[in-house]
SEVEX-483303 format. One record per residue: x, y, z of N, C-alpha, C in turn; residue in three letters. Coordinates in steps of 0.02 Angstrom, whole numbers, plus 50000, padded with zeros to 5 digits. Atoms other than C-alpha are relative to their C-alpha. Layout:
<pts>
XYZXYZXYZAla;...
</pts>
This chain:
<pts>
500685001849979548314165748705499874992649985Met;500165007050011547694147948724499454999449948His;500555001550046546684141048581499424997050039Arg;500595002849966544914136648631499994992549989Ser;500065007250008544564118348661499544998249942Ile;500435001150057543224119948528500424999649936Leu;499584999950059544504124548396500424993749995Thr;499585005949999545664110548447499604993749985Ile;500405006150007544294097448457499734999249929Ser;500255000350068543544101748289500564998249952Leu;499435001550042545264101148211500194992750005Ala;499855007149990545614084148287499494995649965Ile;500535003950032543944077548227500074999949925Ala;499934999550072544224083948051500614996149975Ala;499385003350021546004077348042499944992550002Ala;500035007249991545584059848103499404996849967Leu;500625002850029543914057948013500134994649948Ala;499905005150051544644048247865500214993250029Pro;499755006349973545424035147980499634997650062Val;500325002149937544334034948135499275002050002Ala;500704998250002542574038648078499554994350020Gly;500475005249978540994028948124500034993849957Pro;499985005950043541114017547972500574995450018Ala;499425003949981542844012048023499894996650067Leu;500135002949934542314009448203499544994049996Ala;500475005550008540923998048143500274994449957Glu;499705005250040542113988148034499744999849929Gly;500315000050067541203993247874500515001949947Val;499554997250050542614002447788500715000350028Asn;499325000149972544333996947845500495002749948Thr;499534997050047545824005947768500444994849967Pro;499505004350031547013998047644500655000850039Ser;499384999749962548693993847723500594998849953Thr;499405000450042550473994347656500384993550009Lys;499665006349988551043977747730499474994650012Ile;500485005549997550233960547735500084995850063Ser;499925003749937550873954347904500305004650053Gln;499764995949946551383960948074500755001049997Phe;499294998549993553053969648096500214998450072Gln;499735000249932554183967148246499895006850031Ala;500194993649969553573980548366500415001950060Gly;499594998249943555013981848488500735000649978Tyr;499294999250014556843987148490500365001350065Tyr;499624999449938558063984748635500635004349990His;499364996449999559483996748675500165001850073Phe;499794998349931560444003048828500225007250004Lys;499744993549982560764019848906500414999050063Ile;499585001949944562264017249018499874992850020Gly;500155006849977561794002149124499264998349996Asp;500735000949999559914004149097499754997549933Val;500305002650061558993993548970499355003649986Glu;500604996550023557644002348869499744996149940Val;500315003350057556413994848746499515004949967Val;500494996150038555554005148612499434995349980Ala;500595004050014553773998748585499555003549950Leu;500444997150050552664001648434499284998450015Ser;500725000949996550804004348451499694999749931Asp;500245000050069550674004548261500135006749967Gly;499934993750037550654018148129499335002049971Thr;500634997150022549304029548063500145005449947Leu;499904994650049549234039947902499655006450022Pro;500304993649982548954058347942500155005249946Ile;499914994950053548724073147822500405005950025Pro;499564995049971550224083747867499835007149978Ala;500134993250025549734098447757499365003050030Asn;500614997649967548054099747849500105001150075Lys;499894999849928548804098248023500505005350022Leu;499474995449980550354109148026499785007349988Leu;500194992950004550144127848055500635004350004Thr;499444995350005551244143248040500504997849947Asn;499595002150056551884136847873499825004149938Val;500124996650063552054144847702499654995349951Arg;500365004050049550994138847556500494995449964Ala;499595004950034551744122947484500614997650039Gly;499395001749963553094121847618499994992850026Glu;500035006849972552484105647697500134994949945Val;499915004750056552374096647529500735000149977Ala;499324999450024554084103347478500504996550047Ser;499535003049953554974098047637499924992450003Arg;500105007249999554174080847638500244996749936Leu;499755002750063554604078347455500754998950002Ala;499275000849993556434080647502500194993550035Gln;499895006349966556264065047609499594994449968Thr;500355005150040555304055447474499334998050030Tyr;500665001349971553624056947562499485004749969Gln;500564995650018551934063747512499775003550063Ser;500264996649940550924074747629499584995450044Thr;500325004949957550034059147693500554996050035Asp;499425002749964551344054747823499784994050042Val;500135005849958551384037647907500295001450069Glu;499774997949934551484043248089500064994050046Ala;499905005249949552214031548219499685002250066Ser;500224999149931551414029748390500464995650042Ile;499505003749962552834024748506499895000750075Asn;499934999649927552994020748690500674996750017Ala;499345002449981554524015448789499974996650068Tyr;499955003749937554944003048927500715000950028Leu;499374999249966556324006749053500064994650053Ile;499875005149949557053992349156500465003050052Lys;499634996349948557584001649313500014996050065Ala;499965004249940558143989549447499424995150001Gly;500575004649995556603980249507499365003049973Asp;500594996750028555423992249418499994999549924Arg;500114999750072554713991149242499585006249987Leu;500314993450006554294009049193499875001449926Ile;500174998150068553364013449034499935007549994Met;500134993050016553334030548953499445000049948Val;500624999750039551574033248883499714993049988Asp;500385006250000550274019948849499614998649936Ala;500325001550063549714020648668499275002349996Gly;500654997350020547994023348592499404995950022Thr;500595004349992546914008548636499624999649935Gly;500425001050058545454006648518499785006549966Glu;500314993650019545154025248490500145002449930Leu;499804997050065546044028348324500044995049943Tyr;500055004550056545674013348216500434993850005Gly;499725006849994546293995648180500744999549984Pro;499285000550013548073999848124500415001350063Thr;499664998649937548494004648303499794994950053Leu;500185004349944548193996948476500424993650001Asn;499545005750001549713985548459500485000050059Lys;499504999249948550613990948617500074993850044Leu;499965006049957550173975948726500334994249963Ser;499695005350040550663964148584500755001149994Ala;499284998450006552333973148562500354998650066Ser;499715001149934552643972448750500094992550012Leu;499955007349989552273953748756500544997049955Lys;499485002650045553383950548604500695001550026Ala;499354998149971554793959448695500154996050063Ala;499875004349943554573947348840499685002150065Gly;500304997349939553463956748963499245000049994Tyr;500724999749997551653956449017499775006750027Leu;500254993749973550593971949050499944999950076Pro;500075000549927550313965549227500665001050037Glu;499354999149968552183966949261500215007350005Gln;499804993050000552263985649230499855003050068Ile;500084997149933552543994749394499825007449998Thr;500114992850004552464012849335499925002149927Asp;500094997150066551884023049185500085007550006Ile;499894992850003552554040549150499625002849941Leu;500424997250053551264050349051500285006849980Ile;499754993550022551944064548945499445005249998Thr;500594995749998550184071848928499394995549988His;500605004249998548374065848931499644999349933Ile;500305001550065547974066548745499944992549992His;500155007249996547204049548712500384995749950Thr;499535004450036548504043748585500594998250045Asp;499495001649950549594042948742499714996650061His;500325003049941548324036948871499444995249982Thr;500565004350020547024027448769500114992750017Gly;499855006949987547914011048799500004998050074Gly;500035001649929547734012248988499414995350016Leu;500615003849987545994004548979499794996149938Met;500335003950052545173990748876499294999050023Asp;500675000049972543343994248905500035001950073Gly;499994998749928543133993149093500604996750035Gln;499435003749972544743983149117500635004349999Arg;499354996749998546363991049175500514995549964Met;499515003850037547683985349051500634999050042Val;499405000249958549063989049178499795000450074Phe;500334999749935548223984349343500475001150059Pro;499524999449944549813984649449500455006249994Asn;499574994250012550524001049383499755006250036Ala;500154993249977550594018049465500115004749940Thr;499974995550058550244031449334500225006950025Val;499724993649979551294047249354499835005349948His;500234994750045550574063349280500125006850032Ile;499954993149977550954081849295499315002550023Glu;500634997649971549624090049404499615004449952Arg;500354995650046549214102949270499584996149949Lys;500385004050047548654089149152499354997350031Glu;500595002549964547474081549280499495005750009Val;500454994449988546764098649322499665002549936Asp;500284997650064546474102649138499494995049971Tyr;500415004850036545754086549067499494996350043Trp;500455003849957544904078649218499615004550047Leu;500364995149961544054094249284499275000349976Asn;500705000050022542134092249278499745007049983Pro;500224993250015541894111149282500245002249931Glu;499754998250066543004113549130499614996349945Arg;500405003750048542044099849040499335003349989Arg;500654996950006540394108349077500045006749964Met;499924993650034541074124949012500144999149926Gln;499855001350071541574116848847499354999049961Ala;500595001450042540334116148700499834992650002Pro;500235007049994539294100248704500334995649947Glu;499715004050054540024094648537500724997950014Ser;499295001549986541774094148613500104996250065Thr;499925003149934541414085948780500244992849996Arg;499775007050006541794068648712500754999450009Lys;499285000349991543644073048716500194999950074Tyr;499915000549927543544076248902499784993150024Phe;500265006549980542514060348915500504994449986Asp;499495005050017543854050148826500575000150051Glu;499474999449950545184056848944499774997250067Ala;500275002549937544064053049091499944992450000Ser;500095007250005543684035449030500664996250005Ala;499365003550002545514031249009500445001150062Lys;499564998349944546334039949158499634999850067Val;500384999549938544954042249288499974993550040Gln;500015006249960544844023749334500634998950042Pro;499385000549962546664024149388500015005050058Tyr;500054995049947546344040049486499544997650055Leu;500485002549951544834032349571500284994350042Asn;499705005849965545854016949617500615002050041Ala;499424997849963547214027549696500664998349967Gly;499415002050037548444022849559500315005649960Lys;499704994250033548814040449496500405003950052Val;499574996049957550264049849574500205006249961Lys;499854993850036550414068149522500645003150026Thr;499414996249981551944079249525499945006949968Phe;500014993250028552284097549485500705002249982Ser;499364997450023553704104349381500534994749997Gly;499445004750004555424096649376500054996150066Glu;500035004449942555404081749494500404993749988Thr;499665006550004556544066949527499484994750019Val;500525005149989555344052249509500294993350022Leu;499645006149982556574037849523500745001749993Phe;499284998750009558474036849537500175000249926Pro;499804999350070559124043349371499445001949952Gly;500574998250044557394048149305499655006150029Ile;500334993949976556644065549318499555002949946Arg;500454996750046555264075649239500285006849981Ser;499804993450024555564091349135499395003449971Ile;500594996550027554144103849107500125002249928Pro;499954998050070553814107048922499315002349976Ala;500694998050015552154116648914499925003049931Pro;500174997150064551284122648758499554995349961Gly;500435004950035550664107148669499384998650041His;500534999949951549604104748824500275003650061Thr;499764996149943549684114248990500534996550042Pro;499535003749958550634100449080500444995249961Gly;499585004450041551574092448935500694999550032His;499405001549961553114084249013500474995549961Thr;499485004450024554744076848954500294996150059Leu;499685003949947555684063549052500724998649980Tyr;499295001250012557574062149067500224993850038Ala;499705005949971558454045649099500765000849994Leu;499274999350001560304046349148500334994150035Glu;499635005649971561534032249181500704999949971Ser;499315000850021563434030849175500225005349949Lys;499794994650044563644047749089499605000549936Gly;500434999750059562344044048955499325002850020Glu;500644996849986560684053048941499524999049941Lys;500545000750048559034050048850499425004250025Leu;500594996149982557594062348850499414997949957Val;500615001950035555854056248805499605006349985Phe;500274993650022555074070248704499245000249996Trp;500734999750007553244065148699499805003149934Gly;500244996750061552404076848575500365006649986Asp;499624994150019553784089748560500035000649924Leu;500025000350073553834084248377499424995649978Leu;500485004350032552434077548270500244997749931His;499755001650066553204078248096500705002849996Ile;499314997849992555074078948117500295003049936Ala;499714997750064555454081547932499835007249985Glu;500194993050009554584098447940500195004150061Val;499914996049940554734103948121500725000550024Gln;499294999249983556604100848141500325005549957Leu;499744994350038557084112047994499685006650019Pro;500374994049981555754124448054499674998950068Arg;500295001449934555494122748244499405004550018Pro;500574995749985554234137048240499354997649968Asp;500615002950029553014126348139499624996450055Val;500435002849948551564121448251499504995149970Thr;500505004950023550124109048240499345001650033Ile;500664998049975548264110848265499834996850067Ile;500135003049935548334099548418500305004050058Phe;499694995949947549364112548515499475004250034Asp;500454995749961548344120548654500245007249999Val;499694993450002549544135348655500574999849949Asp;499495000850052550484135848488500635004050012Pro;499404995849990551634150348532500454997050054Glu;499615003149947552184141948693500314993449977Ala;499745006350025552384125248604500615001149956Ala;499434998450043553544133048474500605002350040Ala;499454997549958554564142048606500324994350038Ala;499735005849964554744126048707500414995649954Thr;499645004350048555254116148552500695002949984Arg;499364996950015556624128648507500494999250057Lys;499575000449941557314128548684500254992850010Gln;499825007049987557284109548701500474997349947Val;499565002350053558064106148531500705002850009Ile;499344996849990559464118548564500384996650057Ala;499685003449943559814110048731500244993149980Asp;499815006750021559844092848648500635000249956Ala;499404999350041561124098848521500615001550044Val;499454998149955562194106848656500224994150043Lys;499855005649956562084091548769500194993649965Gly;499825005950040562324078848627499714993550028Arg;500315006049971561134066848714499484997049954Tyr;500495003650039559904054248648499295002950009Trp;500704997850000558094058548606499554994149983Ile;500515005050019556554047148601499345003749988Ala;500614996450018555024054048511499414995349989Gly;500605004350006553264046848520499744999649929Asp;500255000150069552904051348338500555000449948His;499455000650048554624050148259500004992749976Val;500045006650030554764035248141500344994850045Ser;499795005149953554954019448248500704997549983Phe;500144999849928555954016148353500005006950031Pro;500074993149976556004035048368500575002550042Gly;499434998249957557724036048450500575002549956Val;499454997350038559154046848389500285006350031Gly;499734993549980560074063348400499735005349953His;500134994450045559724080548329500655003749988Val;499384996850021561054090148235499825006449963Gln;500114993850037561174107948170500074998849926Val;499985000650073560804109047984499765006649970Asp;500174993350026560864126447909499685004250055Gly;500364996049951559604137447997499574995950047Asp;500425004449959558724122448073500384994050025Gly;499705006149973559064104648126499794994049958Tyr;500205006350032558984086848062500084994250049Arg;500035005949957558704069748138500544995049979Trp;499505005250012560114056948155499764993850038Ile;500275005849965559324039948195500534995750033Pro;499565004649965560104027748316500204994349952Met;499765005650041561174014648228499684993550024Thr;500305006549983560323997648222500554995350024Tyr;499535004849971561213984948332499644993550013Ile;500295006649989560863966248333500574995250015Asn;499395003849986562413958948416499944995150058Asp;500095004649944561663948248554500164992849979Tyr;499915007250012562213930148566499994996450067Tyr;500035004249940561993915948691500714998250021Glu;499325001549976563553914448798500014992950032Lys;499935006949974564123896648839500215000150074Asn;
</pts>
């Protein structure tokens, strides 16, 4: 059974209150930070002949023990302690740029201003990597939650004015449906409003292109349905020269817990049972296929492999490579 939007919205509000409350929005109570200057927010790598750039929108501390569900008492703290972390996990918000021929294709678009001052770094990361938002030709949205679509708009300005936004039809029908908004409790309608404010302008301008199910969107790039987290949650597969990378979106939120226990869910899941079933299936396929994974909330740059570890799995991060040099 699908969780009610009321339950999900209240959970989101409670979880983000410490970092995105009114005081923070007004600049009255900014959070302490762990570093004193900007980090490099991009990382280049290749899949076959295709260049990909991981882009950081920033990081955000989230209370893992309050967000994860279907867990035993103390399990979250215990598993995170094994990786030298407390239950206040520093969650990455990642997006990715694919250089596909004459197209610059992004996967997801960051948060914008919605979740506080430690985020909203995507445009800066993109520029530091050598590209302008105006150059982006296409954006593949994994789902319409606003930590993935908030960066589409800056007030009334389209941040990516020349991009076509590709979204699974089920996501548009769920989040941008006025009748569904009216059926929701008044206290939760702002979540529909945020989705509308960030995605609707592109829809109105004819810049949204929907698809249904598994679809080849560009040569070597296809969508993969992964419902549960949201009705139209979608993965994207990139293949070139025998190599493969699958962009996982929100298949994982806290890898250190959900890889050892794929049945662990999170309060943001619209359908937790379906989300867990999808996660188990997708992880098993990634192990069998031995292909690369890119996760929106895996520690930046969020790219690696998954490997069987006992009854569960563990993350193997991509090896850092910095071997470029100017050729004479």
